[in-house]
TORMI-811866 format. One record per residue: x negated, y negated, z of N, C-alpha, C in turn. Coordinates in steps of 0.05 Angstrom, whole numbers, plus 5000, padded with zeros to 4 digits. Layout:
<sites>
XYZXYZXYZ/...
</sites>
This chain:
<sites>
350487592462352087382448352687162469/351786922461352086702479354986592479/355886502502358486382503358286082502/360485952497360585662495362485552515/361985302523363785172542365985032527/367884912543369984762530368984522514/366684422521365484202506364184292481/364084552475362884652451359884692453/358784682477355884722481355385002492/353185132484352585402496352285382526/352585602540352385612569349585522578/347485612563344785542571344285252570/345385122550345084822548346484692571/348984782577350484662599349084712626/347884942629346485002654344084832657/342584782635340284602637341084322644/343184222631343983942637344883922666/346284132676347184122704344784132723/342684282716340284302733338784032732/338783902709337483642708338883442726/341583452726343083262742342783302772/342883552780342983592809341383832818/339783952801338384192809335584132821/333884342820331184312830329284312806/327184152809325284122787323984392780/323484562799322084812794323785002776/326384962774328085132757327985052728/327084812722327284712695325584872675/323084942681321485102661322785372655/323885512675325185762670327585742652/329285532657331585492641330885422612/328785272609327885192582326785442567/325485622581324385852568326586032556/328986012567331186172557332686052534/331785812525333185672503331485692477/332885732455331385722429331185432420/329985382396329585112386332184962382/334285112371336784972365338184892391/338085072411339285002437337884762450/335284752447333884522459334684262445/334884272419335784032405338583952414/340284152419342984092428343083962456/340883992471340783862497340183562496/338883482474337883202473340082992476/342483012463344482812467345282782496/345583002510346382992538344182862555/341682932549339382822564339182522559/339582432535339382142529341681992542/344082112543346281982556345781962586/344582162598343982152627341781932632/339881922614337781712617339081432616/340981392599342281132597343781072623/345081282635346581242660344681152682/342281242682340481202705338980932703/339280782682337580552678338080332700/340380322712340880122732340980252760/340280502762340480642788337580712797/336780592819333980632829334080752857/336080902863336181042888334181282888/333681392911331781612913332781852897/335381912898336482122882336182082852/336481832843336181772815333281802806/331381732824328581762817327882062814/328982232832328482522829329682622804/332082532797333282612772331582532748/330282302749328582222727326282412722/325182532744323082722741324082972726/326383072733327483302719328183232690/329082982686329782892659327182872642/325082782654322482762639321583032630/321583232647320583492640322383622619/324983612623326783742604326683602576/326583342576326583202551323983252535/321683272549319183322535319283592520/320383792532320484052520322584072498/324683912500326883922480326283772454/324183612454323383472429321483652413/322383742391320783912374318483762361/318883502356316883332343314983212363/312383212358310483092377310982792382/311782652361312282362363314482312383/316682452380318982412399318282492427/316782712430315982802457314182602470/312182492455310382292466311882042474/313781952458315281712465316981762490/318082002492319682072516317882072541/315582192539313782202563312681932571/312481752552311381492558313481282567/315981372568318081182576317681062603/317680802605317180662630319280712651/321780762642323880812662323781092674/322281272661322081542671319581582688/317481442682314881482695314581292719/316581302737316481132761315081282784/314281522779312781672798310581832783/308581922797306382062784307182342776/309082362757310082622748307882772732/305882632722303882762704302282972719/302382962746300883162761302683402769/305283382762307083592770306683842754/306684072768306184332754308384402735/310884312740313084382722312584252695/311684012694311183882669308884022654/306784092668304584232655305484502644/307284632658308184892649309684872622/311584682620313084662596311384562573/309384392578307684302556305884532547/304784682566303084902558304485122542/307185132545308685332531309085252501/308485012494308784912467306485002449/306785002423304585062405302184882410/299784982406297384832412297184582395/297884582370297784342353299684132364/301984212374303984032386302683902410/301384062427300183952451297983742445/296383812425294183632418295283372407/297283382390298283132378299682962399/301183092417302482942439300382812457/298282952464296182842480294782612466/294282632440292982422425294782172425/297282202421299181972420299381842448/299482002469299681892496297081742503/294881842495292281712501292081442488/293381402466293281142452295180942463/296981022481298980842492297880712517/297980442519297180322545299280362566/298380362591300180382614301380102619/303980072617305279812619306679782646/306479542657307879482681307079672704/309179772717308679952740308680242732/308780302706308880582698306280732705/306681002710304281162717302981262692/300381302694298881402671299381702667/299381792642299682072636296882202633/294882082645292182182642291882472652/292982552675292582832684293683032663/295982972651297083152631295283162606/294382922597292582912573289983062579/288883012602286283142609286583442609/288783542620289183832620289383942592/290783802574291083902547288383902533/286783692536284283662523282283882532/282183922558280384122569281284402562/283884452561284884722555284584792526/285084602508284984662479282284612467/280584462481277884402470277984202447/280184052444280383862422278483622427/278383442408276683212410277583032433/275682932448276382762471277282482460/279682382468280582122459278681902468/278181702451276481482457278081222462/280681252466282381012469281780872495/282280612495281680452519283280542543/285880602540287480682563286480942574/285681132557284681392567282081352582/280281192571277681142584277981012611/279880812612280280682637281480872658/283281052650284381242669282181442678/280381512660278081692668276281542688/275781292683274081132701275481112729/277981042729279381022755279681292769/280181502754280481762766277881862778/275681792767273081872778272481732804/273681492808273181342833275081422855/277281552849279381592868279481862882/277582032877277682302889276482292917/277882382936276882382964276182662973/275482682999274782943010271983023004/271083253014268383353008268083392978/265983292968265583302939262683232932/261783292908259183202900259182902896/256782782893256682502888257782442860/258382192855259482112829257582182807/255082142811253082212790253182512784/253382682804253582972800256083042785/258382912793260882972779260682902749/259582662744259482572716257482742700/255382842713253483002698254783272690/256683362706257983622699260483582682/261283342677263783282662263183262632/264483422616264083412587265183152575/266883012589267882752579265782532579/263782562597261982332602260482232577/259282402560257882292537259682142518/262282212518264182092499265281832511/266081832536267581612548265781402561/263381472569261681262582261081032563/260481072538260080842520262580662518/264980782521267480622519267780442543/266680532566266980372591265680102587/263580082571262179822567263879632550/266079732539267879552524270379472539/270779572563273179522578272979262594/275179132597275378892614276478962641/275978792661277078822688276179092700/273579152698272579392710270479332731/270179082738268079012758268379152784/270879162794271279292820270679592818/271679722798271280012796268380082793/266779922780263979982776262279932801/263179762818261479682841262479792868/264779922869265680032894264080282901/262980282925261380512933263180712947/263180962937264981172947263881292973/261281282977260081383002257281263004/255981283027253281173029251181323014/251881553002249881712988248981582963/246381602956245381492931246781622907/247381462887248681562864251681582866/252881482888255781502892257081232886/255981092867257180842857256580842827/258380742812258080762783255480642772/254680412784252280282774249880462776/249580592799247380782803247781042787/250181132786250781382771250081352742/250681132730249981092702246981102698/245380982716242480992714241481282717/242681442735241781712738242481882713/244781832701245481972677243581912654/242781652653240881582632238181712637/237381722662234781842669234782142664/237182272668237382562664237782632634/238182442617238582502589241482572582/243282552600246082602594247082412573/246282162576246881952555244181832547/244181722523241681612512240981352527/238681342540237881112556237680862539/236480872516236280632499238980532491/240780712485243480622477244880492500/244580602524245880482547244780202553/242080172551240979902555242079702534/242179792509243279622488246179552493/247679742501250579682507250879492531/249179532550249279352574248679072566/246479032551245778762542247978642524/249078802507251178712489253578622505/254278772526256578702542256078442557/253678402567252978142581253077912561/252177962537252277742517255077682508/256877882509259577832500261077662520/260277662545261677502565264077642576/265477502594267777612607268177502635/269877622650270377532677267877552694/267477372714265077382730264677652744/266777782754266478032767265378242749/266378252724265378442704262478382697/261778132694258978062687257078142709/257878092734256178172756255878472757/257978622752257878912753255879022732/256078922707254279022686251478922690/251078702704248378622711247278812732/248978912750247979112769247279372755/248779442734248079682718245379642705/244879402694242279352682239979362702/240479252725238379262746237879552755/240079712757239679992765238180152744/238580082718237080212697234080142698/233479902709230779812712229079852687/229879722665228279752640225279672645/223579812632220679752634220079492618/217779362624217079132608217079182578/216179422570216179482541218979502530/220879612546223679632537224879352535/224279182554225178902552223978752529/221378792525219978652503221178722476/222078972473223279052448225978922443/227078812464229678682462229578392472/227278262467226777992478228777792468/229777812444231677612434234377642448/235177882454237677922469237377812497/235077862510234577762537234577452537/233277332517233177042515235976922511/237677062497240376962493241976952518/241177112538242677112564242176862580/240176702572239576452587241876252585/243576292565245876102563248376212577/248076432591250376552605250876452633/252476582649252876502676250276482692/250376332713247976272728246376522737/247776712749246376942760245177112737/246477122714245377272692242977122679/243276862677241176702666238676712684/239076722711236876742729235377002726/236877222722235577482717233977482691/235177382670233777372645231277192646/231476972661229176792664226876942678/227477092699225477242713224177452696/225777592680224677802662222877672642/223677462629222077332608219477222620/219677102644217177002656215177222661/216177452671214377682676213177782649/214777792628213777882602211677682592/212077432596210177232587207577252602/207677302628205177332643203777582635/205277792627203978042618203078022589/203577802575202777772547204277942528/206778012534208378192517210178042498/210377782500212077622482210477392470/211577282449210277062436210576802452/208676622451208876372466211376212459/212376232435214676082427217176142443/217276382455219576462471219776282495/217476202507217476022530218675752522/217875652500218875382492221875392485/222675612471225475632465227175672490/226175822509227575862535227775592550/225675432549225675172563227774992551/228075002524229974832511232874892520/233275142528235975222537236275162567/234375252583234675232612234574952623/232774782611232474512622234874332617/236774432601239174272597241474382614/240974582631242974682649243174502673/245374532688245774362711244774492737/244274752736243374882761240474812767/240074672789237374582796235474812801/236475032812234675262817233475372791/235175392771234175492745232175292732/232875032734231074832722228374832736/228374842763225874842777224275092771/225575322769224175562763222875552735/224275422716223275392689220775212689/220875002704218574822706216174972719/216775142738214575302750213475492730/215175612713214175792692212375642673/213175402665211475232647208775172660/208875102686206475042700204475272700/205475512706203775752707202675812679/204275772658203375832631201075642623/201275392630199075202624196575252640/196875352664194475412680193075662669/194575862660193376102649191976042623/193175882607192075832580192175532575/190175382582190175092577190675012548/190175192530190775132502193675092496/195375192514198275162511199374912524/197674732534198474502549200174312532/199574282507201174102490204074182488/204574422479207474502478208674512506/207174572527208274592554209274322563/207574102560208473842570210873742553/210973802528213273722512215773872520/215474132527217774282537218674172564/216774102582217474002608218873732606/218173582585219473312582222473332576/223373572568226273612564227773552590/226473602613227773562639227973262647/226773082631226972802637229972702636/231572842621234372772619236172892640/234973052659236573172680237772952698/240172992708241472792724240172762752/238772972761237572972787234872842786/234472632801231872492800229672652812/230272842830228173012841227173202820/228873302803227973472781226373312761/227173062756225672892738222772852749/222572812775219972772787218273022785/219473252789217973502786216973532757/218673482738217873492710215573302704/215873062715213772862710211072952723/211173092745208773192758207473402740/209073582728207973782710206673652687/207873452675206773312652204173182660/204173052683201772902692199373092696/199873322707197673502713196373622688/197873642666196873772642196673582618/196973322623196973132601194173102589/192173112606189373092595188773322576/189573562584188973802567190773792542/192973662544194773662520193773472499/192373252507191373062487193272842480/192272652466193872412460195972462438/195872682425197772732403200672762413/200972822439203672862449204772602460/203272392463204172142476206672022462/206772002436209171872424211772012432/211672282431214172432438214772402468/212672392485213072362513214272092520/213271882506214371612511217371602503/218071732481220871732473222571882494/221572112503223072272522223372122549/221371962556221371822582223571612584/224671522562226871332563229271442577/229471712580231771832594231371852624/228871782633228371792661229971592677/230471662702231671462720229771222723/230770982725229070752727226970762750/227570932771225670952793222971072783/222971212761220571342751219371182727/220570962720219570822696216670722699/216070612722213470492725211270712723/211670932737209671152736209471262709/211771302695211571412667210071222649/210570952653209070762636206070782641/205270812666202370842671201271092659/202771312660201771562649201571562619/203571442606203771462577202671212563/201671022578200370792566202170602552/204670582559206470392546208870352565/210070112565212370062583214670252576/216070342597218370522594220770392606/223070392591225570302602225870002604/224469842588224869552588227669492577/229469362592232169312583232269122560/234269152543234568962521236068722531/234768482527236068232535235768172564/233968292578233568232607231368392619/230668332643228468462657229668642678/228468872682229469072701229468962729/227568772735227368672762228868402765/230268322745231568062747234368102758/234968002782237568042794239767902780/239167712763241267572748242167712723/240667932716241468082693244068232699/246268162686248868272693249368542681/251268682692252168942682255168942681/256268972658259068962655260169252656/262169292673263369552675264869622649/264669872642266169982619268670122631/270869982632273270092645275370152623/277170332629279270392609281170152607/282570132585284569922583286769972603/288069752612290269782631292469942617/293370162630295370332617297970172612/299170222589301670102582303870322584/305770302602307770512604309370542579/309870792572311470852548314370772552/315570622534318370552537320170802533/322470792545324271022543325571042516/325570822501326770832474329670782474/330770772450333670732448335270962459/337670912470339271132481339871342460/340571582470341371802452343871712436/343571742409345671632392347971812385/347572082388349672262380349672512398/351772662397351972902413349973112403/349573122377347673312365344773252375/344073002375341472922384341172992414/343272952429343173012458342773312462/344073482446343773772449340873852443/339573732423336773792417334973712441/335473472452333673382474334173552499/336673632503337273802527335874072524/335974192500334674442495331674422500/330374202491327574162495326974132525/328673992539328173952568328274222583/330274382577330574642591328474832583/327274812559325174992551322474912562/322174672572319574572582319174662611/316674742617316074822644315874572663/314974352652314674102667315873872651/318573852650319773632635319073362646/318473182628317672912637319972742646/319172512657321272322667322872222643/321572162622322972052598325072252588/324372502585326172702575328672732593/328172752619330372792638332272552638/331172312640332872072642334472032617/333272082594334772052569337072252567/336672492576338772702575340972632594/340272552619342372492639343972252630/342672042620344171812610345771882585/344672052568346072142544348572292550/348572462570350972612578353172422586/352572212602354572022610355571862587/353771772569354571612546356371772527/355472012520357072172501359672272512/359772332538362372402550364272172550/363271932552364971692550366071652521/364371702502365071652474366971872463/366172122466367772342454367072602469/368672662489367972902505368273152489/370273172471370673412455368273462437/367373252423365073292406362573362422/362273252445359973322462360073622470/362473722477362674002485361974182461/362874112437362274272414359274282408/357874052411355074042406353474192427/354474192452352974322474353574622476/355474722461356275002464353875192460/352175162439349875352436347975332460/347575092470345775052493346975192518/349575162522350775282545350775582544/350875702520350675992517347876082525/345775932516343076012521342275952550/343375732562342675652589345275602605/346575812613349075772628348575662656/350375512667350175422694350775652713/348775732729349075982744349975932773/350975692778351875632805349775502822/350175482847348475342865345875492870/343575352868341075472875340375402903/341975512922341875422950339275492963/337675672951335075752964332775592953/333175412935331075262924331574962925/329874812913330174522913331474432886/332574192886333774092862331574002843/331774072818329774012798331173882773/329573772755330773652731332473852715/331774112716333374312702336274332712/336774232736339474242747341274032734/340373902713342073732697344373902684/343874172684345974352675348574322691/348274232716350574192733352473982721/351273772709352773562696354073672671/352573842656353573972632356074142640/355874292662358074452671360474282678/359974052689362173872696363573762671/361973702650363073612624364973832613/364074082617365674312606367974382624/368274252647370474302665370074552682/367574652685367074882701366974822731/366674572738366674482766369074322772/370874402790373274242796372473962807/373073752793372073492800373173392827/375673422833376773322858375573462882/375373732880374273882902371273812906/369973772883367173692885366873422898/368473232891368172962902368872972932/370873122940371573142968369173262983/367873462972365573592985363273392988/362873232967360673032968361172822989/363672732991364272533010364072643039/364872893042364673003069361873113076/360173153055357573253058357473533073/359773673071359873933084358674153066/358574093041357474293023356574142998/354374242987353374132962352374352944/353174362919352274572902349374552894/348074322899345274282890343374262913/344374292938342574252961342874492979/340574592988340474823006338574783028/337875003041336174993065333374893059/332474923034329774853027329674593011/331774443011331774192996329973983009/328273862993326573643002328073383002/326873183014328072913013328372812985/326272822968326572732940328572922925/328573182932330473362919333273282926/333773202950336473112958337272862943/335372682939335972442924336672502895/335072692883335672772856338372912854/338973082874341573212874343873012877/343472802893345572602896346172472869/344072412854344572282828346072472809/345272732809346572922791349472962799/349972982825352673032835354472802828/353472552832355072322825355572302795/353572372779353872372750355972572741/355972812755357973022749360772922755/361072772776363672652782364472442762/362472272754363172052736364072152709/362772362698363472452671366272572670/367372652693370072772694372172582704/371372362718373372182730373171902720/371171752729370971472721369971422693/368371612683367371602655366171332648/363971252661362670992654361371012627/360770782615359570792588356570872589/355270842611352470912614351770912644/349370992651348370982678346870722683/346970622707345470382713342470432719/341870672730339170722741337270832720/338170862695336270962674333970772671/331470862675329270672674328770572645/327070372643326270262617323570362608/322070482626319470602617318970852633/316871002625316371272636315471272665/314671042676313971042705316371042723/318771002712321170982727322070702732/320470502724321170222729323570142711/325169962722327469862708327269552706/327369452682327169162678329669032689/329268822705331568682718333468572698/332468462676334268352656336068562644/334968802640336569022629338769102649/338069112675340069182694342368972696/341568722693343668512693345568552670/344468612646346168662623348068902628/346969112640348569352644350869302664/350369152685352469092704354568912691/353668722674355468552660357268722642/356168932629357769112613359769262630/359069342654360969482672363269292679/362569032684364768842691366668802668/365568792643367268752620369068992615/368069232622369669482618371369542642/371069392664372669452687371769702702/369269772700368170022712366769952739/367270122759365970082785363370242785/361270122794358670252795358670472817/357370692811357070902831355070812852/355570892877353870802899351070902897/350671162890347971272887346671152862/348071132840346971022816345970732820/347570572834346770292839344370282858/344270452878342070452897339470532882/339670732865337370822850336370602832/338270462819337470242802336070012817/337069942840335769732856332969812864/332570062872329770142879327970142855/329070182832327370182808326869902796/328569712802328169452791326269282807/325569382831323769222848324968962855/323268752856324268482864323968282843/322768352820322068152800323868152776/323767952761325267932736323467972712/323367792694321767822670319067712672/318367572694315767432696313967602713/311567662704309767822720307067842707/305668062712302968092702302968162673/301168042658301068092629299868362623/301068512605299968762596297868722575/296568942568294468932548295468852521/298068922515299168852489300568582488/300268422510301468162510304168142522/305568372526308168362538307868332568/310168302582309968262611311568472626/310768512651312168702669312468582696/314768612708315268492734313468622755/312068452771310268562792310668412818/311468172818311568012843314267992855/314467832875317067802889318767582877/317667412860319267192848320567282822/323067262821324567342797324467122776/324667202752324767012730327266852732/326966592728329266402732331666482715/331066552690333366612672334866862682/333367062691334567312701336267242726/335167072743336567002768339166862761/339066682741341566542734343666732723/342666922706344567122695345667302717/344067372736344967542758346967392775/346467132779348266972795350966932783/351166972757353766942743355467192745/354367412755355867652758357867632781/360267762778362367722798363067982812/362368212802363068462815361368502840/362168682858360568742881357768832874/357468992853354869082844353268852834/354468662819353068432809352168252831/353868202851353068032873350768162889/350868422891348768562906346168542891/346168572865343768542849342568262852/344268062850343267782852342067742880/343267842900342167812927339567962930/339368202918336868362918334568202905/335168082883332967942868332167682883/334167552895333567302909331967352935/332567572949331267622975328767782973/327967862949325468012946325768312948/328168412949328568702948327568842974/326569072970325669242993322769163000/322269083025319569003032317769243034/315169193029313169403032312669463061/311669693067311169773095308169783100/307269653121304369663128303469943137/301070013131299970273138298070243161/298270423180296470433203294770693202/292170663206290370893205290571043231/290871313228291071483252289171723248/287271763267285371973265286172203283/286172453271286772693287284372873287/283472933311281173103315281973403313/280073583310280773873309282273953335/284474103331285974203353288174013363/288173773352290173573360292673593342/294973643353297373673337298473403329/300173403309301373153299304373153306/305173003325307972993333308972713336/307372523328308172243331310372173311/312372023319314471943301313471773279/314471823255313871663231310971673223/309471873232306771923222306972133201/306172063177306772233154304572443150/305272693155303472913152304473133170/304573383160305773593176303973833181/302073893162300474123166297774043178/297374113202294874043216293674303228/291174353222289974603229287974563252/287174783263285474773286282674683280/281774723256278874673250278374443231/280274263227279774043209280373773223/279073573214279573303224280473133201/282773003204283872853182284572573190/284672403170285672133174288472123163/290472053179293172033171294071743170/296471693162297571423159300271413173/300671203189303171163202304470913191/307070923186308570693176311070653193/311970413197314270373216316970473206/317270513180319870583169321570333165/323870363151325570133144328270143158/328570343175331170353189333470413170/335470243172337870273155337570123129/335269993125334769853100336069583099/335369423078336569153076339469163069/340968963079343868953074344368783049/346568853035347468683013349068453023/350068283005351668043014354168113029/355268353024357668433038357068663058/354568673067353868883086353269153075/352969173048352469433036349669533043/349369803043346769923048346170113024/343570183022342770373002344070643009/344470812989345471072993343571223012/344671383031342871503051340771693040/341571833018339572013005337171862994/337671622983335471462973334071312995/335471223015334271093037332271273051/332871533051331071723065328371743051/328171663026325571663012323571483025/324471273039322771073051322971063081/324171253093324571243122323671503134/322571493157321671723171323771873187/326171763188328271893203329572123188/330972283202332272513190334772413175/335072463149337472383135339872563141/342172483132344572643139344872883121/342972933103343073173086340773353094/340873603084338773793091336073693081/334073723098331373633091329373843098/327573893080325374083086322973913095/322073943119319873773129317273843115/316874093108314374173097314774273069/313074183051313274263023310574393016/310374653019307774783016306974812987/308874832969308174852941308574592927/307674372939308174102930307274062902/304874162895303774102869305374222846/307074422852308674552831311474432830/312074232846314674102846314773882825/317073772818317273562799316373292811/313873272818312773042832313072792815/312672812789312872572772315672442775/317672612777320472512780320772382808/319472502828319672392855318372112855/316072092843314771832842316371622826/317671712805319271532788321671422803/322371532826324671422841323771162855/321171132860320170892875317870782859/318270672836316070582819314570342830/315770202850314469962861313470002890/313370252898312670312926310670542927/308470512913306470722912305070762939/304870542955303570572981305270752999/307870712999309670883015309571173005/309471212978309371482967306771612976/304571472974301971592983301971663012/303271493029303371553057304971803063/307271843050308972063055307872323044/306272313024305172553011302172573014/301072473036298272473040297172763046/298872923058298073193065297073353041/298673363019297673522996295073422985/294673162984292073062974289773142993/290273133019288273213038287673513036/289673673031289273963029287574033005/287573872984285773912962282873892970/282273742991279473703000278773893022/280473923043279574083066280874363067/282774423048283974683047283674813019/282274673002281674772975284174842959/286374702964288774742948288374612921/289874712902289574612874292074462866/291774252850293974132836294873852845/294473782870295573522879294073292866/291573312861289973092850290973002823/292273172808293073092781295272882781/296472842805298572642807297472362815/294972342822293872082830294071872808/293571932782293871732762296671612761/298771772769301471662769301671432790/300371482813300471272834298771032825/296571082811294870852802296370682782/297970802766299470662745302070532754/302970612779305470512789305070222799/307270102808307169832818307169822849/306869582859306869532887304069512899/303769442924301169412937299669682937/296969652937295269892939293769852965/294769982986293569953013292070193023/292070223049290470433061291370713052/293970763051294971033044294071113016/294370932997293570992970290571042968/288970872981286070912980285271162995/286671243016286071493029286771733011/288971722997289671932978287571952956/286571722947284471722927281871842938/281271782963278871882976278972192977/281272292986281572582987281372702959/282472572939282272672912279472682901/277872482908275072482899273472702912/274372802935273073022948274473282945/276173312925277773552922275973792913/276874032919275274272913275174322883/277274282869277474362841276774132822/275274202801274273992783276473842770/278573972762280773822748282073622767/282173682792283273482811281473242815/278873302816276873082819276872902794/277173032770277272882746279672692745/281972792754284372622756283972392775/282572452798282072242817280172022805/278272112789276471912776278171742757/279971862742281671712724283271502740/284371582763285871392780284071172790/281671242798279771042807279170832786/278770922761278170732740280670562732/282970682734285470532727285870312748/285570382774285770182795283769952791/281270032784279269822779279969652755/280969772734281769612710284069422716/285869512734288169342741287469132762/285069152773284368962795285569042821/286469282825287769372849285969532868/283469582859281669752875280369582897/280569672922279169552944276769732950/274469672937272169842939271169872968/271269652983270369653010272069843027/274669833024276470003039275970293032/275870353006275470622997272770733006/270670563005268070653013267970713043/269170543059269170593088270570863094/272870903082274271153087272671393078/271371373055269771603045267471653063/266171443073263971483092264871633117/267171563127268271693151269071983145/270272033122271172303116268872493111/266672393099264272553095262972603122/262872403139261572433165263072643183/265672653181267172853197267473123183/266473143159266473403145268973463129/270873283129273373333114272873333084/271173143075270273133047267373213045/266773393027263973483023262473293006/259973233013258373042998257873142970/257573402966257073502939259373442920/261773482930264173422913264473132907/264072962928264272682924262172582904/259772682907257672612889258272682860/259472922856260173002829262272812817/264272732833266372552823265272282817/263672162835262671892830260671892808/259172102805257272122782258872122756/261072262755262772262731263771982725/264571832746265471562741263171382731/260771412743258471252734257671312706/257971562698257171632670259071512650/261371422657263171292638262371002634/260470902650259570622648260670442670/261870562690263170402712261270382736/258770302731256870292753257570082773/258769862765259569652784261769762803/263669902791265770012807264670222827/262870392818261770602835260170472857/258570262851257070132872258869992892/261169882882262969752901264169942921/264170202914265070402932262770522949/260570582936258370702950256970512970/256870262962255570072980256870063008/259470023010260770043037260770313049/260470523033260470793044257770873056/255570743048252970823058252570803088/253570593102253270593131254470843144/256870923135257971163146256571423138/255671423113254271663102251571703116/250071493120247371513131247271483161/249271343173249171293201250371523218/252371653207253771863222253572143211/252372163188252172433174249372553179/249372813184246872953187245272933160/242772843161241272803136240873063121/241173293134240773553120243273643106/245473483108247873563094247473583064/248373803053247973853024249373643008/247973522988249173332970248873042979/247872993003247572723012245372582996/243272722990241172602974242072522946/243972682934245072602908246672342910/248172312932249772072935247871822938/245771852953243971622957242471562930/241771772915240571732889242371592870/244971672870246871532853247271242861/247271192888247470922897245070752888/242670862889240270722880240470652850/241470852835241670802806243670592800/246070602813248070402808247170122818/245870112841244869862851242869732832/241169902820239169802801240469692776/242469842766243769752741245469502745/246569472769248369242774246869002786/244369032792242868812804243568752833/244468952847245268912875242768852892/243068662910240868582927241868542956/240068562975240768523003240168773019/238768753041238068983057240469103071/240269363076242269513092240769643114/241669593139240269693162240070003162/242370133154242370433154240470543133/240370413110238570503089235670473098/235070243109232370183118231470383140/233370443158232670633180231970903170/233471003150232871273139230271263123/229871043108227471023092224971013108/225070923133222670903150222171153165/223771363161223271613175220871753163/219571913179217272073169218372313152/216772413135217472643119218072573091/218672783075219172743046221672893037/223672893055226173023047227472853024/229372983011230672852988232072602998/233472603020234972373030233072143036/230872213049228872003056227671873031/226972033012225771932987227671752972/230171842970232171682955232871432971/232871442997233371203013231071003009/228671093007226470913001226770772974/227570932954228070812928230270612929/232470672944234670482946233770232961/232270262982231270032997229669852979/227969962962226269802945227969652924/230069792915231869652895233269422908/234369462932235869252946234069022954/231469082957229568872964228568722939/229368812916228468682891225668742883/
</sites>
């Protein structure tokens, strides 16, 4: 007769719970064996309560307790569904408990049907996060009971990984798999798994058959799995696509299987479809099909269909191999010459002139055998040839090729008009936020965005000040749902200030920040809730604006902010700023020092008179203010008004000249006011030095810009924390940083030249996407901006080069591009190896394909002396650059000899660079 405790539970139940809390795992199976079904059910509430207690405890003792809890709970669940859910709990499987003998003992003690259903349910569950797989337990149940092997993805992946991870003396992987009863069932599933490239290609030992790719081939040869089915699955997986590592792994499986020509011929359509896949797979398929064609095992039409696919690819190796296949086919069977030359003509549209020449040679050699019937189609296809081949194609096909409409190809007076994008029109900020409800919606959208734009942030910040002035109680009520979802969590002292820190102002509106203590801290600069050890100079400037706004909404309560821009670039129209200060004077409000400084930097030096936009409106660009704006500013009487009038009259903040500084490999950068911090032992860079502005221009009463904003344009250390190096620059709110100085893009480019350079010589990603912001901003475009653009055109990643091309075209459309300066810098950067010729060629080709041949030639022409005079002719991609220059020169009617081009053209040999230099020489000679 069992006794009960004071809690009403039997002694056995209490003993089990005590053992789970503090006992030994080995005792749990014996205690469970002494409990009947009812007693086990009685244990569940206590076990669940203990599990809840442990959720926040990750000490070593708590982890050990989780193991005992896992074993006890599995046995106490009479239903398989509950047991499987308990065993799969992520909070319990923080260690590989599935291999523990205690767990196997309690599971084996259950009815066989229970074991099978639990194993089936566990096999269907994916392993999430850092949880351990229950594969060892499932495997033991399946092998012990002889039930059907699960075919679930998670189980197959665990089987695959488990086969790779066994160490010590053992048979080869192929021998293990041959003896494993799971192999015929699970191997077909492996072909459906993603992210298995590493597991399939890792060699466990130097012995043959000890890598999955070879083991699969041995299994197919031994008849363990059906060879034809494995080949079909392998081809199907390659056709399905996936990550490059997976595709390479399954290609290795196919190569290890080594299908015979007859096996490939039976699957010729699948093999032909691989020609559209990744380069390495397409190359394998091309070689297989060529061998089948030479053996006469496929229809001739396969060659022509394959050519239609391959000759449109960009990989020169594949295109050249396809032309070679066509050549061999025509030699073996002259009767196929007609279709062969038409197929080869598909390569006339290739961007590479060398490939075009090779295709033209194939056509020329077999044109006689093809007959005159193919000439009309060849003449049409020849129109896609580069003009350098027009004369020869015309002689071959018996008709002129490439005669321009409305002019002669050799006439230097035939003009070429660039096709440039329209001058970008900055988006206006729009009317101010009209109500507290509207502000709450815009604030929610800003906080939900990963990269909130300048417009969204500025509207919200100005809206908070406006609505706090109108009705603070209504504003608090409207913001309450937003504050619950996004509470102000205090100072982010380990990070930089971002637009999301506008919540600091929201907290000030709600009275969560003591305003007097805050203002005292700001004045003393001894502590700042928005600035920490990693705060950047722009981050400190943004923090200063937010901190002052937080003070204003609780103390001075101005009707609006002065520095809110009028368009998305951050620019502020001078007439609007005059009106705002006039409103401050009428209301008797004193302008904040940081707010006024930010407004002055955004207004530049101009009024309403400037460069005309594409839509007919005007934007201030020059140093002369509009007379009406000057008169209105002169009528202002407050200190802020007098300072604005003085700013407009004196031209505002002067631009800083840039000085070119070259740093060789191994030379450190320690010169004052030279902008760039990361310099490596093996790179050579061009940096920019600027003199700095010191303490900045004085106002009429001796006023200075706020130090946080002055630091944006000065190389000296500001009085607030500054992070000299910003390694994750591309992930910072760079658009907001640029919007602080919308008229000083040259200074911005100088101070942030490092990230642009790292995109070219360190293969970093992301900086180039900010180049269009600089191109669309105001102010002079000098050496620093053109250097940043040069680095962007040579960036490693395609998206960064695309953004650099956009910036190039925008500068050209605005008339701000100095092609000679950019070309000289590019020539030097390619010569010293900082920018790769292949990347630069890809970027400039992209620009030329938009129709901007004049712009591209204006850059390439000045770059050629540096490219050809100081660059090794064998450098990869140099021939492409010279070919592009020849094409642009021909299209634009450029004339005049170049000594460097002539010198290379007169060299002996037939290298790509020499041949293209000869073509360019002939074009320039007319």
